[in-house]
C-alpha positions as a Markdown table, in Angstrom:
| # | Residue | x | y | z |
|---|---|---|---|---|
| 1 | Met | -0.1 | -11.9 | 7.6 |
| 2 | Met | -0.3 | -11.7 | 11.4 |
| 3 | Asn | -1.5 | -8.9 | 13.6 |
| 4 | Leu | 0.9 | -7.4 | 15.9 |
| 5 | Thr | 0.2 | -7.0 | 19.5 |
| 6 | Lys | 0.9 | -3.5 | 21.1 |
| 7 | Ala | 4.1 | -4.7 | 22.7 |
| 8 | Gln | 5.4 | -6.0 | 19.4 |
| 9 | Thr | 4.3 | -2.8 | 17.6 |
| 10 | Asp | 5.9 | -0.6 | 20.2 |
| 11 | Asp | 9.1 | -2.6 | 20.4 |
| 12 | Leu | 9.3 | -2.5 | 16.4 |
| 13 | Leu | 8.8 | 1.3 | 16.4 |
| 14 | Ala | 11.5 | 1.8 | 18.8 |
| 15 | Thr | 14.0 | -0.3 | 17.0 |
| 16 | Leu | 13.1 | 1.4 | 13.7 |
| 17 | Gln | 13.3 | 4.9 | 15.2 |
| 18 | Ala | 16.7 | 4.0 | 16.9 |
| 19 | Arg | 18.1 | 2.6 | 13.5 |
| 20 | Phe | 16.8 | 5.7 | 11.6 |
| 21 | Glu | 18.5 | 8.0 | 13.9 |
| 22 | Arg | 21.7 | 6.0 | 13.9 |
| 23 | His | 22.0 | 6.2 | 10.0 |
| 24 | Pro | 20.9 | 9.6 | 8.9 |
| 25 | His | 22.9 | 9.4 | 5.6 |
| 26 | Arg | 20.5 | 6.6 | 4.3 |
| 27 | His | 17.4 | 9.0 | 4.3 |
| 28 | Glu | 18.6 | 12.7 | 4.2 |
| 29 | Gly | 15.8 | 15.2 | 4.1 |
| 30 | Ile | 13.4 | 12.7 | 5.8 |
| 31 | Thr | 12.4 | 13.0 | 9.5 |
| 32 | Trp | 11.2 | 10.2 | 11.7 |
| 33 | Ser | 7.9 | 12.1 | 12.3 |
| 34 | Gln | 7.1 | 11.9 | 8.7 |
| 35 | Val | 7.9 | 8.2 | 8.6 |
| 36 | Arg | 6.0 | 7.5 | 11.8 |
| 37 | Ala | 2.9 | 9.3 | 10.7 |
| 38 | Arg | 2.9 | 7.1 | 7.6 |
| 39 | Leu | 3.6 | 3.8 | 9.7 |
| 40 | Asp | 0.6 | 4.8 | 12.1 |
| 41 | Thr | -1.7 | 4.5 | 9.1 |
| 42 | Thr | -0.3 | 1.1 | 7.4 |
| 43 | Pro | -0.6 | -1.8 | 9.8 |
| 44 | Gln | 0.2 | -4.3 | 6.9 |
| 45 | Ala | 3.4 | -2.6 | 6.4 |
| 46 | Leu | 4.3 | -2.7 | 10.1 |
| 47 | Cys | 3.7 | -6.4 | 9.9 |
| 48 | Ser | 6.1 | -6.8 | 6.9 |
| 49 | Leu | 8.6 | -4.6 | 8.7 |
| 50 | Tyr | 8.2 | -7.0 | 11.7 |
| 51 | Glu | 8.9 | -9.9 | 9.6 |
| 52 | Met | 11.9 | -8.3 | 8.0 |
| 53 | Glu | 13.3 | -7.5 | 11.4 |
| 54 | Arg | 12.4 | -11.0 | 12.6 |
| 55 | Thr | 14.4 | -12.6 | 9.8 |
| 56 | Gly | 17.5 | -10.5 | 10.4 |
| 57 | Gly | 16.9 | -7.8 | 7.6 |
| 58 | Glu | 17.3 | -4.7 | 9.8 |
| 59 | Pro | 15.1 | -2.5 | 7.8 |
| 60 | Asp | 15.7 | 1.1 | 7.5 |
| 61 | Val | 14.4 | 4.0 | 5.4 |
| 62 | Ile | 16.4 | 4.5 | 2.4 |
| 63 | Gly | 14.5 | 7.0 | 0.3 |
| 64 | Gln | 11.1 | 8.3 | -0.7 |
| 65 | Asp | 9.3 | 7.7 | -4.0 |
| 66 | Gln | 8.8 | 11.1 | -5.5 |
| 67 | Gln | 5.6 | 10.2 | -7.3 |
| 68 | Ser | 3.7 | 8.5 | -4.5 |
| 69 | Gly | 5.3 | 10.0 | -1.5 |
| 70 | Gln | 5.9 | 6.6 | 0.0 |
| 71 | Phe | 8.9 | 5.9 | 2.1 |
| 72 | Ile | 11.1 | 3.0 | 1.0 |
| 73 | Phe | 12.3 | 0.6 | 3.7 |
| 74 | Cys | 15.1 | -1.9 | 2.7 |
| 75 | Asp | 17.0 | -4.7 | 4.4 |
| 76 | Cys | 20.0 | -2.9 | 5.6 |
| 77 | Ser | 21.8 | -5.8 | 7.6 |
| 78 | Ala | 25.4 | -5.9 | 6.8 |
| 79 | Glu | 25.2 | -9.4 | 5.3 |
| 80 | Ser | 22.3 | -11.1 | 3.5 |
| 81 | Pro | 19.6 | -11.5 | 6.2 |
| 82 | Ser | 20.4 | -14.6 | 8.3 |
| 83 | Gly | 16.9 | -15.8 | 8.5 |
| 84 | Arg | 16.4 | -15.8 | 4.7 |
| 85 | Arg | 19.5 | -17.9 | 3.4 |
| 86 | Ser | 19.9 | -21.4 | 2.0 |
| 87 | Leu | 17.0 | -20.8 | -0.4 |
| 88 | Cys | 16.8 | -21.5 | -4.0 |
| 89 | Tyr | 15.2 | -18.9 | -6.2 |
| 90 | Asp | 11.4 | -19.8 | -6.7 |
| 91 | Arg | 8.9 | -22.6 | -6.4 |
| 92 | Glu | 9.6 | -24.0 | -10.0 |
| 93 | Ala | 13.4 | -24.2 | -8.9 |
| 94 | Leu | 12.5 | -25.8 | -5.5 |
| 95 | Glu | 10.3 | -28.5 | -7.2 |
| 96 | Ser | 12.9 | -29.4 | -9.8 |
| 97 | Arg | 15.4 | -30.4 | -6.9 |
| 98 | Lys | 15.1 | -34.2 | -6.5 |
| 99 | Glu | 17.7 | -34.5 | -3.7 |
| 100 | Asn | 19.0 | -32.1 | -1.1 |
| 101 | Arg | 15.9 | -29.7 | -1.3 |
| 102 | Pro | 16.3 | -26.4 | 0.6 |
| 103 | Ala | 13.7 | -25.4 | 3.1 |
| 104 | Gly | 12.1 | -22.9 | 0.7 |
| 105 | Cys | 12.4 | -20.3 | -2.1 |
| 106 | Ala | 13.2 | -16.7 | -2.1 |
| 107 | Thr | 10.3 | -15.5 | -4.1 |
| 108 | Glu | 7.7 | -17.2 | -2.0 |
| 109 | Met | 9.4 | -16.3 | 1.3 |
| 110 | Ala | 9.3 | -12.6 | 0.0 |
| 111 | Thr | 5.6 | -12.8 | -0.8 |
| 112 | Gln | 4.9 | -14.2 | 2.8 |
| 113 | Leu | 6.8 | -11.5 | 4.4 |
| 114 | Gly | 4.8 | -8.9 | 2.3 |
| 115 | Ile | 8.2 | -7.6 | 0.6 |
| 116 | Ala | 9.6 | -7.3 | -2.8 |
| 117 | Leu | 12.9 | -8.7 | -3.8 |
| 118 | Leu | 15.3 | -5.9 | -4.9 |
| 119 | Thr | 15.9 | -5.3 | -8.6 |
| 120 | Glu | 19.4 | -4.8 | -9.7 |
| 121 | Thr | 18.9 | -1.0 | -9.8 |
| 122 | Glu | 17.7 | -1.0 | -6.2 |
| 123 | Tyr | 20.5 | -3.2 | -5.1 |
| 124 | Arg | 23.1 | -1.1 | -6.5 |
| 125 | Ala | 21.5 | 2.0 | -5.1 |
| 126 | Leu | 21.7 | 0.4 | -1.6 |
| 127 | Gln | 25.2 | -0.1 | -2.2 |
| 128 | Thr | 25.7 | 3.5 | -2.4 |
| 129 | Leu | 24.7 | 3.9 | 1.2 |
| 130 | Gly | 27.2 | 1.5 | 2.7 |
| 131 | Pro | 28.9 | -1.8 | 2.3 |
| 132 | Phe | 26.5 | -4.7 | 2.1 |
| 133 | Asp | 27.0 | -8.3 | 1.2 |
| 134 | Thr | 30.7 | -8.2 | 1.6 |
| 135 | Lys | 30.8 | -11.9 | 2.8 |
| 136 | Thr | 27.3 | -13.1 | 1.4 |
| 137 | Ser | 25.3 | -12.6 | -1.6 |
| 138 | Ser | 21.6 | -12.0 | -2.2 |
| 139 | Trp | 19.1 | -13.1 | -4.9 |
| 140 | Ile | 17.6 | -10.2 | -6.8 |
| 141 | Glu | 14.5 | -10.0 | -9.1 |
| 142 | Thr | 15.3 | -11.9 | -12.2 |
| 143 | Pro | 14.2 | -10.8 | -15.6 |
| 144 | Val | 11.5 | -13.5 | -17.1 |
| 145 | Ala | 13.7 | -14.1 | -20.1 |
| 146 | Ile | 16.6 | -15.2 | -17.9 |
| 147 | Arg | 14.3 | -17.3 | -15.6 |
| 148 | Ala | 12.7 | -19.0 | -18.6 |
| 149 | Leu | 16.2 | -20.2 | -19.5 |
| 150 | Gly | 16.6 | -21.8 | -15.9 |
| 151 | Gly | 18.8 | -19.0 | -14.6 |
| 152 | Ala | 18.3 | -16.5 | -11.7 |
| 153 | Leu | 20.4 | -13.6 | -10.6 |
| 154 | Phe | 22.2 | -12.6 | -7.5 |
| 155 | Cys | 24.7 | -9.7 | -6.4 |
| 156 | Asp | 27.2 | -9.1 | -3.9 |
| 157 | Cys | 29.9 | -6.5 | -3.1 |
| 158 | Arg | 33.7 | -7.4 | -3.2 |
| 159 | Tyr | 36.8 | -5.1 | -3.9 |
| 160 | Asp | 34.5 | -2.1 | -3.3 |
| 161 | Ser | 32.4 | -3.2 | -6.2 |
| 162 | Val | 29.1 | -4.5 | -7.0 |
| 163 | Phe | 29.0 | -7.6 | -8.9 |
| 164 | Leu | 26.0 | -9.2 | -10.7 |
| 165 | Tyr | 26.2 | -13.1 | -11.4 |
| 166 | His | 23.9 | -15.7 | -12.6 |
| 167 | Asn | 23.4 | -19.3 | -11.2 |
| 168 | Gly | 20.9 | -22.0 | -11.9 |
| 169 | Ala | 17.6 | -21.0 | -10.1 |
| 170 | Gln | 17.5 | -24.3 | -8.2 |
| 171 | Ser | 21.1 | -23.7 | -6.6 |
| 172 | Tyr | 21.2 | -22.6 | -2.9 |
| 173 | Tyr | 24.1 | -21.7 | -0.5 |
| 174 | Ala | 24.4 | -21.1 | 3.2 |
| 175 | Ala | 25.8 | -17.6 | 2.5 |
| 176 | Arg | 23.1 | -16.6 | -0.2 |
| 177 | Gly | 19.9 | -15.2 | 0.9 |
| 178 | Phe | 17.8 | -12.3 | -0.4 |
| 179 | Arg | 17.1 | -8.6 | 0.5 |
| 180 | Gly | 13.7 | -6.8 | 0.1 |
| 181 | Ser | 12.0 | -3.7 | 0.4 |
| 182 | Val | 8.5 | -2.4 | 1.4 |
| 183 | Arg | 6.9 | 1.0 | 0.7 |
| 184 | Val | 5.0 | 2.7 | 3.4 |
């Protein structure tokens, strides 16, 4: 993971604060000063948030873990982050493609960014905060049993409803990416 310059850090913090203030319904009961205090002590998380922003995720605080006290940042871009699309699900799926291989896979990119793919529960919770993925779809964390059979899961929102689907893990589409989260 890279180290951010002071200018990158300042720009990122200004962007995050502006987004936080623009969408108070995503984090009721949480103040920016609380979040900022935590961000000031977690440079690794700042790097992950920078990468989320750089790849089109528009991260924002969507809650706080009641046990650990950590703030939960999630990709809140209206559509699946543009810099994380056209990826198959994981390395095994990528290596199984003999032709027309995508540039990468969702699970490895998430690891490189320092974030976690959303689970189905987390994806559904995100959808209560606004309409996301109304034209795109996002890979989500796939249970081991499904992945062992060659499948992977993705979600989207159509007709004011969240849909969970399956596909071969090796598939990829220009309108499918992945959303992630990071805890600070």
